[in-house]
DSSP file (Angstrom, degrees, kcal/mol; ACC not computed):
  #  RESIDUE AA STRUCTURE BP1 BP2  ACC     N-H-->O    O-->H-N    N-H-->O    O-->H-N    TCO  KAPPA ALPHA  PHI   PSI    X-CA   Y-CA   Z-CA
    1    1 A M              0   0    0      0, 0.0     3,-0.1     0, 0.0     2,-0.1   0.000 360.0 360.0 360.0 129.8  -23.8   43.3  -47.2
    2    2 A A    >   -     0   0    0      1,-0.1     3,-2.1     2,-0.1     2,-0.0  -0.355 360.0 -79.9 -75.6 158.1  -22.8   39.6  -47.7
    3    3 A K  T 3  S+     0   0    0      1,-0.3    -1,-0.1    -2,-0.1     3,-0.1  -0.322 117.8  19.9 -58.7 132.9  -24.9   36.9  -46.3
    4    4 A G  T 3  S+     0   0    0      1,-0.3    -1,-0.3    -3,-0.1     2,-0.2   0.323  97.6 115.0  89.6  -9.0  -24.2   36.4  -42.6
    5    5 A E    <   +     0   0    0     -3,-2.1    -1,-0.3     2,-0.0     2,-0.3  -0.603  34.2 116.0 -91.6 156.2  -22.7   39.8  -42.1
    6    6 A G        -     0   0    0     -2,-0.2     2,-0.3    -3,-0.1    -4,-0.0  -0.979  46.1-116.3 170.8-174.4  -24.3   42.4  -39.9
    7    7 A S        -     0   0    0     -2,-0.3     2,-0.3     2,-0.0    -2,-0.0  -0.931  16.3-159.3-143.7 167.4  -24.0   44.4  -36.8
    8    8 A W        -     0   0    0     -2,-0.3     2,-0.4     2,-0.0    -2,-0.0  -0.982   5.4-151.0-147.9 157.6  -25.8   44.8  -33.5
    9    9 A T        -     0   0    0     -2,-0.3     2,-0.6     2,-0.0    -2,-0.0  -0.998   6.2-153.2-134.2 133.3  -26.1   47.3  -30.7
   10   10 A L        -     0   0    0     -2,-0.4     2,-0.5     2,-0.0    -2,-0.0  -0.927  12.3-168.1-107.4 124.4  -26.7   46.7  -27.0
   11   11 A V        -     0   0    0     -2,-0.6     2,-0.8     2,-0.0    -2,-0.0  -0.955   8.1-161.3-116.8 126.0  -28.4   49.4  -25.1
   12   12 A D        -     0   0    0     -2,-0.5     2,-0.5     2,-0.0    -2,-0.0  -0.896  16.4-170.9-106.5 107.0  -28.5   49.4  -21.4
   13   13 A A        -     0   0    0     -2,-0.8    -2,-0.0     2,-0.0     0, 0.0  -0.847   9.5-172.7-105.3 132.4  -31.3   51.7  -20.3
   14   14 A V        -     0   0    0     -2,-0.5    -2,-0.0     6,-0.0     2,-0.0  -0.988  27.3-121.8-120.5 125.5  -31.9   52.7  -16.7
   15   15 A P        -     0   0    0      0, 0.0    -2,-0.0     0, 0.0     5,-0.0  -0.354   9.1-147.8 -67.1 146.5  -35.0   54.7  -15.8
   16   16 A R  S    S+     0   0    0     -2,-0.0     2,-0.2     4,-0.0    -2,-0.0   0.599  79.1   7.3 -88.7 -12.5  -34.4   58.0  -14.2
   17   17 A N  S >  S-     0   0    0      0, 0.0     3,-0.6     0, 0.0     0, 0.0  -0.409 116.9 -44.8-140.0-143.3  -37.6   57.9  -12.1
   18   18 A Q  T >> S+     0   0    0      1,-0.2     4,-1.3    -2,-0.2     3,-0.7   0.180  92.0 116.3 -83.1  19.3  -40.4   55.5  -11.3
   19   19 A G  H 3>  +     0   0    0      1,-0.2     4,-2.7     2,-0.2    -1,-0.2   0.790  63.2  65.0 -61.3 -30.3  -40.7   54.5  -14.9
   20   20 A A  H <> S+     0   0    0     -3,-0.6     4,-2.6     1,-0.2    -1,-0.2   0.909 102.7  47.8 -61.3 -41.9  -39.7   50.9  -14.3
   21   21 A G  H <> S+     0   0    0     -3,-0.7     4,-2.5     2,-0.2    -1,-0.2   0.872 111.9  50.0 -66.4 -37.1  -42.8   50.3  -12.3
   22   22 A T  H  X S+     0   0    0     -4,-1.3     4,-2.3     2,-0.2    -2,-0.2   0.916 111.9  47.8 -66.9 -42.7  -45.0   51.9  -14.9
   23   23 A F  H  X S+     0   0    0     -4,-2.7     4,-2.4     2,-0.2    -2,-0.2   0.936 113.4  47.0 -63.1 -47.2  -43.4   49.8  -17.6
   24   24 A R  H  X S+     0   0    0     -4,-2.6     4,-3.0     1,-0.2     5,-0.2   0.906 111.5  52.1 -62.0 -41.7  -43.8   46.6  -15.6
   25   25 A G  H  X S+     0   0    0     -4,-2.5     4,-2.6     1,-0.2    -1,-0.2   0.921 111.1  46.4 -61.9 -43.5  -47.4   47.4  -14.7
   26   26 A A  H  X S+     0   0    0     -4,-2.3     4,-2.0     2,-0.2    -1,-0.2   0.906 113.4  49.2 -66.4 -40.1  -48.3   48.0  -18.4
   27   27 A F  H  X S+     0   0    0     -4,-2.4     4,-2.2     2,-0.2    -2,-0.2   0.938 112.9  47.5 -62.7 -47.7  -46.5   44.8  -19.4
   28   28 A E  H  X S+     0   0    0     -4,-3.0     4,-2.7     1,-0.2    -2,-0.2   0.904 110.1  52.3 -62.6 -41.7  -48.4   42.8  -16.7
   29   29 A A  H  X S+     0   0    0     -4,-2.6     4,-2.2     1,-0.2    -1,-0.2   0.899 109.2  50.3 -62.6 -39.9  -51.7   44.3  -17.7
   30   30 A A  H  X S+     0   0    0     -4,-2.0     4,-1.9     2,-0.2    -1,-0.2   0.912 111.9  46.8 -63.8 -42.6  -51.2   43.3  -21.3
   31   31 A R  H  X S+     0   0    0     -4,-2.2     4,-2.6     2,-0.2    -2,-0.2   0.910 111.1  52.3 -66.6 -41.1  -50.3   39.8  -20.3
   32   32 A L  H  X S+     0   0    0     -4,-2.7     4,-2.4     1,-0.2    -1,-0.2   0.898 108.5  50.9 -60.5 -40.7  -53.4   39.6  -17.9
   33   33 A E  H  X S+     0   0    0     -4,-2.2     4,-2.2     2,-0.2    -1,-0.2   0.894 110.4  49.4 -64.0 -40.1  -55.6   40.7  -20.7
   34   34 A E  H  X S+     0   0    0     -4,-1.9     4,-2.5     2,-0.2    -2,-0.2   0.918 111.1  48.9 -65.2 -42.5  -54.2   38.0  -23.0
   35   35 A W  H  X S+     0   0    0     -4,-2.6     4,-2.7     2,-0.2    -2,-0.2   0.901 110.9  50.8 -63.3 -40.3  -54.7   35.3  -20.4
   36   36 A E  H  X S+     0   0    0     -4,-2.4     4,-2.3     2,-0.2    -1,-0.2   0.921 111.4  47.7 -63.6 -43.2  -58.3   36.4  -19.8
   37   37 A E  H  X S+     0   0    0     -4,-2.2     4,-2.2     2,-0.2    -2,-0.2   0.912 112.3  49.5 -63.9 -42.1  -59.0   36.4  -23.5
   38   38 A F  H  X S+     0   0    0     -4,-2.5     4,-2.0     2,-0.2    -2,-0.2   0.939 110.9  49.0 -61.3 -47.7  -57.5   32.9  -23.9
   39   39 A T  H  X S+     0   0    0     -4,-2.7     4,-2.1     1,-0.2    -1,-0.2   0.885 109.4  53.1 -61.3 -39.8  -59.4   31.6  -20.9
   40   40 A A  H  X S+     0   0    0     -4,-2.3     4,-2.0     1,-0.2    -1,-0.2   0.913 108.6  49.8 -61.1 -42.9  -62.6   33.0  -22.4
   41   41 A D  H  X S+     0   0    0     -4,-2.2     4,-2.2     1,-0.2    -2,-0.2   0.845 107.1  54.8 -67.2 -31.9  -61.9   31.2  -25.7
   42   42 A C  H  X S+     0   0    0     -4,-2.0     4,-2.5     2,-0.2    -1,-0.2   0.917 107.1  51.4 -64.0 -41.4  -61.3   28.0  -23.8
   43   43 A G  H  X S+     0   0    0     -4,-2.1     4,-2.2     1,-0.2    -2,-0.2   0.900 108.9  50.2 -61.5 -40.6  -64.8   28.4  -22.3
   44   44 A K  H  X S+     0   0    0     -4,-2.0     4,-2.4     2,-0.2    -1,-0.2   0.889 108.6  53.2 -63.7 -38.6  -66.3   28.9  -25.7
   45   45 A F  H  X S+     0   0    0     -4,-2.2     4,-2.3     2,-0.2    -2,-0.2   0.937 109.4  47.7 -61.3 -47.8  -64.5   25.8  -26.9
   46   46 A E  H  X S+     0   0    0     -4,-2.5     4,-2.3     1,-0.2    -1,-0.2   0.889 111.3  51.5 -63.3 -38.3  -66.0   23.8  -24.0
   47   47 A Q  H  X S+     0   0    0     -4,-2.2     4,-2.4     2,-0.2    -1,-0.2   0.903 108.1  52.2 -61.6 -42.1  -69.5   25.2  -24.8
   48   48 A E  H  X S+     0   0    0     -4,-2.4     4,-2.4     2,-0.2    -2,-0.2   0.919 109.7  48.2 -62.3 -45.1  -69.2   24.3  -28.4
   49   49 A I  H  X S+     0   0    0     -4,-2.3     4,-2.1     1,-0.2    -1,-0.2   0.932 111.8  49.5 -59.5 -47.4  -68.3   20.7  -27.5
   50   50 A A  H  X S+     0   0    0     -4,-2.3     4,-2.5     1,-0.2    -2,-0.2   0.876 110.1  52.1 -61.0 -38.4  -71.2   20.5  -25.1
   51   51 A K  H  X S+     0   0    0     -4,-2.4     4,-2.0     2,-0.2    -1,-0.2   0.924 109.3  48.8 -63.5 -45.8  -73.5   21.9  -27.8
   52   52 A E  H  <>S+     0   0    0     -4,-2.4     5,-2.7     1,-0.2     4,-0.4   0.867 112.4  49.1 -64.9 -35.4  -72.4   19.3  -30.3
   53   53 A I  H ><5S+     0   0    0     -4,-2.1     3,-0.9     3,-0.2    -1,-0.2   0.925 110.1  49.9 -68.0 -43.7  -73.0   16.5  -27.7
   54   54 A S  H 3<5S+     0   0    0     -4,-2.5    -2,-0.2     1,-0.3    -1,-0.2   0.835 114.1  45.3 -64.8 -30.2  -76.5   17.8  -26.8
   55   55 A R  T 3<5S-     0   0    0     -4,-2.0    -1,-0.3    -5,-0.2    -2,-0.2   0.528 109.0-128.5 -85.8  -6.8  -77.4   17.9  -30.6
   56   56 A E  T < 5 +     0   0    0     -3,-0.9     2,-1.6    -4,-0.4    -3,-0.2   0.893  47.4 164.1  57.1  41.3  -75.8   14.4  -31.0
   57   57 A K      < +     0   0    0     -5,-2.7     2,-1.0    -6,-0.2    -1,-0.2  -0.638   3.3 165.4 -89.7  80.7  -73.7   15.7  -33.9
   58   58 A F        +     0   0    0     -2,-1.6     2,-0.3    -3,-0.1    -1,-0.1  -0.645  17.7 136.5-102.4  74.8  -71.3   12.9  -33.9
   59   59 A T     >  -     0   0    0     -2,-1.0     4,-2.2     1,-0.1     5,-0.1  -0.886  59.9-129.6-121.0 152.7  -69.5   13.2  -37.2
   60   60 A F  H  > S+     0   0    0     -2,-0.3     4,-2.6     2,-0.2     5,-0.2   0.833 110.2  58.5 -67.3 -30.7  -65.9   12.9  -38.2
   61   61 A A  H  > S+     0   0    0      2,-0.2     4,-2.0     1,-0.2    -1,-0.2   0.933 109.0  44.1 -63.3 -45.2  -66.1   16.3  -40.0
   62   62 A E  H  > S+     0   0    0      2,-0.2     4,-2.3     1,-0.2    -2,-0.2   0.897 112.3  52.8 -65.9 -40.2  -67.2   18.0  -36.8
   63   63 A L  H  X S+     0   0    0     -4,-2.2     4,-2.5     1,-0.2    -2,-0.2   0.920 108.8  49.8 -61.2 -43.8  -64.6   16.2  -34.8
   64   64 A E  H  X S+     0   0    0     -4,-2.6     4,-2.0     1,-0.2    -1,-0.2   0.902 109.7  51.4 -61.3 -40.9  -61.9   17.3  -37.2
   65   65 A E  H  X S+     0   0    0     -4,-2.0     4,-1.9     1,-0.2    -1,-0.2   0.906 111.9  46.4 -62.3 -42.3  -63.1   20.9  -36.9
   66   66 A E  H  X S+     0   0    0     -4,-2.3     4,-2.4     2,-0.2    -2,-0.2   0.860 108.6  55.6 -69.6 -35.5  -63.0   20.7  -33.1
   67   67 A E  H  X S+     0   0    0     -4,-2.5     4,-2.2     2,-0.2    -1,-0.2   0.898 108.0  49.4 -61.9 -39.8  -59.5   19.1  -33.2
   68   68 A Q  H  X S+     0   0    0     -4,-2.0     4,-2.1     2,-0.2    -2,-0.2   0.890 109.4  51.5 -65.2 -39.8  -58.3   22.1  -35.3
   69   69 A S  H  X S+     0   0    0     -4,-1.9     4,-1.9     1,-0.2    -2,-0.2   0.907 110.3  48.6 -64.9 -40.4  -59.9   24.5  -32.8
   70   70 A L  H  X S+     0   0    0     -4,-2.4     4,-2.3     2,-0.2    -2,-0.2   0.901 109.5  52.5 -65.8 -39.7  -58.1   22.8  -29.9
   71   71 A E  H  X S+     0   0    0     -4,-2.2     4,-2.4     1,-0.2    -1,-0.2   0.878 106.9  53.4 -64.7 -36.4  -54.8   22.9  -31.8
   72   72 A R  H  X S+     0   0    0     -4,-2.1     4,-2.4     1,-0.2    -1,-0.2   0.907 108.9  49.3 -62.0 -42.1  -55.3   26.6  -32.3
   73   73 A L  H  X S+     0   0    0     -4,-1.9     4,-2.6     2,-0.2    -2,-0.2   0.890 109.7  51.9 -63.9 -39.2  -55.7   27.0  -28.6
   74   74 A R  H  X S+     0   0    0     -4,-2.3     4,-2.2     2,-0.2    -2,-0.2   0.925 110.9  46.8 -64.7 -43.4  -52.6   25.0  -27.9
   75   75 A R  H  X S+     0   0    0     -4,-2.4     4,-2.1     2,-0.2    -2,-0.2   0.922 112.7  49.8 -62.7 -43.7  -50.5   27.2  -30.3
   76   76 A W  H  X S+     0   0    0     -4,-2.4     4,-2.7     2,-0.2     5,-0.2   0.903 108.6  53.0 -60.6 -43.8  -51.9   30.3  -28.7
   77   77 A F  H  X S+     0   0    0     -4,-2.6     4,-2.8     1,-0.2    -1,-0.2   0.931 108.7  49.7 -57.8 -47.3  -51.1   29.0  -25.2
   78   78 A R  H  X S+     0   0    0     -4,-2.2     4,-1.9     1,-0.2    -1,-0.2   0.889 111.5  49.5 -61.7 -39.0  -47.5   28.4  -26.2
   79   79 A E  H  X S+     0   0    0     -4,-2.1     4,-1.1     2,-0.2    -1,-0.2   0.925 113.4  45.3 -65.9 -44.1  -47.2   31.9  -27.7
   80   80 A L  H >X S+     0   0    0     -4,-2.7     4,-1.1     1,-0.2     3,-0.6   0.915 111.3  52.9 -65.1 -41.2  -48.7   33.5  -24.6
   81   81 A K  H 3< S+     0   0    0     -4,-2.8     3,-0.4     1,-0.2    -1,-0.2   0.873 105.2  55.1 -62.9 -37.4  -46.5   31.4  -22.3
   82   82 A S  H 3< S+     0   0    0     -4,-1.9    -1,-0.2     1,-0.2    -2,-0.2   0.787 111.5  44.2 -66.4 -26.9  -43.4   32.5  -24.2
   83   83 A R  H << S+     0   0    0     -4,-1.1     2,-2.2    -3,-0.6    -1,-0.2   0.627  89.7  91.5 -88.9 -14.7  -44.3   36.1  -23.6
   84   84 A D    ><  +     0   0    0     -4,-1.1     3,-1.5    -3,-0.4    -1,-0.2  -0.424  40.9 153.9 -85.4  67.9  -45.2   35.7  -20.0
   85   85 A V  T 3   +     0   0    0     -2,-2.2    -1,-0.2     1,-0.3    -4,-0.0   0.665  68.9  63.2 -69.8 -15.6  -41.7   36.4  -18.5
   86   86 A L  T 3  S-     0   0    0     -3,-0.2    -1,-0.3   -58,-0.0    -2,-0.1   0.558 101.4-134.9 -83.6  -8.3  -43.4   37.5  -15.2
   87   87 A R    <   -     0   0    0     -3,-1.5    -2,-0.1    -6,-0.1     5,-0.1   0.952  28.7-160.8  52.9  56.1  -44.7   34.0  -14.7
   88   88 A L    >   -     0   0    0      1,-0.1     3,-1.7    -4,-0.0     4,-0.5  -0.358  24.6-123.3 -68.5 145.8  -48.2   35.2  -13.8
   89   89 A P  T >> S+     0   0    0      0, 0.0     4,-1.5     0, 0.0     3,-0.7   0.721 106.7  73.6 -63.2 -21.0  -50.4   32.8  -11.9
   90   90 A Q  H 3> S+     0   0    0      1,-0.2     4,-2.5     2,-0.2     5,-0.2   0.761  86.1  65.2 -64.4 -23.1  -53.1   33.2  -14.6
   91   91 A A  H <> S+     0   0    0     -3,-1.7     4,-2.1     2,-0.2    -1,-0.2   0.883 100.6  49.5 -66.5 -37.6  -50.9   31.1  -16.8
   92   92 A D  H <> S+     0   0    0     -3,-0.7     4,-2.3    -4,-0.5    -2,-0.2   0.905 110.7  49.9 -67.0 -41.8  -51.5   28.1  -14.5
   93   93 A D  H  X S+     0   0    0     -4,-1.5     4,-2.2     1,-0.2    -2,-0.2   0.925 111.7  48.6 -60.7 -43.7  -55.2   28.8  -14.6
   94   94 A A  H  X S+     0   0    0     -4,-2.5     4,-2.3     1,-0.2    -2,-0.2   0.883 109.0  52.9 -64.6 -37.9  -55.1   28.9  -18.4
   95   95 A S  H  X S+     0   0    0     -4,-2.1     4,-1.9     2,-0.2    -1,-0.2   0.914 109.3  49.0 -63.6 -42.3  -53.1   25.7  -18.5
   96   96 A A  H  X S+     0   0    0     -4,-2.3     4,-1.9     1,-0.2    -2,-0.2   0.895 110.3  51.4 -63.0 -40.9  -55.7   23.9  -16.3
   97   97 A H  H  X S+     0   0    0     -4,-2.2     4,-1.9     1,-0.2    -1,-0.2   0.891 107.4  52.8 -63.0 -40.6  -58.4   25.2  -18.6
   98   98 A L  H  X S+     0   0    0     -4,-2.3     4,-2.3     1,-0.2    -1,-0.2   0.875 106.5  53.5 -64.4 -37.6  -56.6   23.9  -21.7
   99   99 A V  H  X S+     0   0    0     -4,-1.9     4,-2.3     1,-0.2    -1,-0.2   0.910 107.6  50.6 -62.2 -41.0  -56.4   20.5  -20.0
  100  100 A R  H  X S+     0   0    0     -4,-1.9     4,-2.3     2,-0.2    -2,-0.2   0.871 108.7  52.4 -64.9 -36.3  -60.2   20.6  -19.5
  101  101 A C  H  X S+     0   0    0     -4,-1.9     4,-2.4     2,-0.2    -2,-0.2   0.921 109.3  49.5 -64.0 -43.1  -60.6   21.4  -23.2
  102  102 A T  H  X S+     0   0    0     -4,-2.3     4,-2.4     1,-0.2    -2,-0.2   0.914 111.0  48.9 -61.0 -44.2  -58.5   18.5  -24.1
  103  103 A E  H  X S+     0   0    0     -4,-2.3     4,-2.3     2,-0.2    -1,-0.2   0.898 109.9  52.3 -63.6 -40.6  -60.5   16.2  -21.9
  104  104 A A  H  X S+     0   0    0     -4,-2.3     4,-2.3     1,-0.2    -2,-0.2   0.911 110.6  47.5 -63.2 -41.8  -63.8   17.5  -23.4
  105  105 A L  H  X S+     0   0    0     -4,-2.4     4,-3.0     2,-0.2    -2,-0.2   0.911 110.0  52.6 -67.6 -40.0  -62.5   16.8  -26.9
  106  106 A E  H  X S+     0   0    0     -4,-2.4     4,-1.9     2,-0.2    -2,-0.2   0.912 110.5  47.8 -59.8 -42.9  -61.4   13.3  -25.9
  107  107 A A  H  X S+     0   0    0     -4,-2.3     4,-1.8     2,-0.2    -1,-0.2   0.919 113.1  48.5 -63.7 -43.2  -64.9   12.6  -24.5
  108  108 A Y  H  X S+     0   0    0     -4,-2.3     4,-2.4     1,-0.2    -2,-0.2   0.915 108.9  53.4 -64.8 -42.9  -66.5   14.0  -27.7
  109  109 A A  H  X S+     0   0    0     -4,-3.0     4,-2.6     1,-0.2    -1,-0.2   0.883 106.1  53.4 -60.0 -38.8  -64.2   11.9  -29.9
  110  110 A S  H  X S+     0   0    0     -4,-1.9     4,-2.6     1,-0.2    -1,-0.2   0.913 109.3  48.6 -61.4 -42.8  -65.2    8.7  -28.0
  111  111 A L  H  X S+     0   0    0     -4,-1.8     4,-2.3     2,-0.2    -2,-0.2   0.899 110.5  51.1 -64.3 -40.9  -68.8    9.5  -28.7
  112  112 A V  H  X S+     0   0    0     -4,-2.4     4,-1.8     2,-0.2     5,-0.3   0.946 112.8  45.2 -61.9 -48.7  -68.1   10.1  -32.4
  113  113 A Y  H  X S+     0   0    0     -4,-2.6     4,-2.2     1,-0.2    -2,-0.2   0.903 113.0  50.3 -63.0 -42.1  -66.3    6.8  -32.7
  114  114 A D  H  < S+     0   0    0     -4,-2.6    -1,-0.2     1,-0.2    -2,-0.2   0.890 114.9  44.4 -62.1 -39.2  -69.0    5.0  -30.8
  115  115 A A  H  < S+     0   0    0     -4,-2.3    -1,-0.2    -5,-0.2    -2,-0.2   0.767 122.5  33.0 -77.2 -26.8  -71.7    6.5  -33.0
  116  116 A T  H  < S+     0   0    0     -4,-1.8    -2,-0.2    -5,-0.2    -3,-0.2   0.697  98.9  79.4-109.3 -23.1  -70.1    6.0  -36.4
  117  117 A L  S  < S-     0   0    0     -4,-2.2     2,-0.0    -5,-0.3     0, 0.0  -0.711  80.7-115.2 -93.7 138.0  -68.0    2.8  -36.3
  118  118 A P              0   0    0      0, 0.0    -2,-0.1     0, 0.0    -1,-0.1  -0.349 360.0 360.0 -67.3 149.6  -69.6   -0.5  -36.7
  119  119 A E              0   0    0     -5,-0.0    -2,-0.0    -2,-0.0    -5,-0.0   0.474 360.0 360.0 -84.8 360.0  -69.4   -2.8  -33.7
């Protein structure tokens, strides 16, 4: 087969019974589980930031590590959002939690800069 050549097939499936509701329910349950896991990880991120602040661990190495963790959460949020075709309300909750994570990191970054840069 030459580059760019191919074929495709479109299948239009209609359930014969109540299968559509079962399928939707399973899909929704899977998305809800993903949103719950994401929100739990956001909570862990906020706890980690609070721990570093309480320990006064204000280093650029730690800040960089936390920035990478936040970026991982952002990528994960985008992936989940792209799969959430049902537009579940938990996505809004997760978005708000991600905003709080961002604010926590910004506050931590300010403390790191204040502690390490000469005045």
